[in-house]
N, C-alpha and C positions, 0 to 999 in steps of 0.2 A: 432658572431652576428653583423649584420650591424647597423649603427647608427640609421636609421629610426625605425627598429624593437625595439632597446633599448629604444628610445624615446616613442614609443607606449606602451611598457610594463611599463615604469615608469609612464606614464599618466594613464594607467589602474590601477596601484597600488594606485596612488593618488586618483583616483575616488572612489576606494573601501574604502580607509581610510576615505575619506570625508563621504561616505554613512554610514559607520560604526559609525562615531562620530555624524552624524547629524540625523540619522534615527533609528539606532539600540541601541545606548548607550547615549541617551539624558539625562539619569540619572547621567552620569559622569560629574561632575562640572569642568569648566575651571580652577578654582583655584586649585583643586586637581591635574589636569593634569600638571599644571605649577609647583606645589610644588614637584611632583614626577618625572616628565620627563623633566622639563625645557622648555616646550612649551605647547601651548594650541590651541584651535580653532582660537583665535584671532591672534596668531602667524602665523598659516597656512594662514589665510586670508591676513595678512601683507606680507608674502612671495609671495603670488599670486599677490598682488598689486605691489610689488617691481619688480617682473618678467615682469609684464605688462609695468610698467614705463621704465624699462631697454630696452624695445623693442619699445619705443616711443608711447605707448598707455597711454593716460591720464586716470588715475583712482585714486580716493581718497580713504581714509580709509573706509568711510561709504559705498561706492559703492562696494569695495572689500569684505567687511563683508557681505553685502546683497547677493552678488553672492555666497560666500562660505556657508553662513548660509541658504540661500534660503528664507530669510525673513529679516526684519530689526532687528537690535540689540534690540530695544525696545520690539518687538514681542518675540524674543528668551528669553529675560530676564523674560518677563511675563509668558511665557509658561513653561520654564525649569530651570531657575536659582533660586537657594535657597540662603538664607543668609549665609554668611561665618562666622565661629566662630572666636573668637579672636586669637586662635592658628593658624588657617588657614591663617588669615590676616598677622600675624607675619611671618610665613614661606614664604608667598608670597612676602613680601618685600625683603627678602633675595634672593629668587629664581629669582625675576624680576631683581634685581641688578646684579645677576650673569649671567643671560641668555639673557636679552634684553638690548642691548647696543645702538641700533639705533631706537629710538622711533619716529614713524611717525604718 
């Protein structure tokens, strides 16, 4: 497989993942994703931001999140986020410490 085809397939897979998380499974909470998988929608938007920045494209955290979420974080939280339980918050502290080393 040539590099361009590989890049296009990887991009298609990313778009499908984004669509799945943002349109089909809005019921899945970020905190649960982080606790179970070590990443969440915010991580994906941060990775997007970091890729843009690495290519000389200025992009902040809020802009990257709005691009990934298709709305502002405030809108996402209002529409889809639920309150986290004490157990979820405790597990998140551990997961965040283990998986997010470069906070931007």
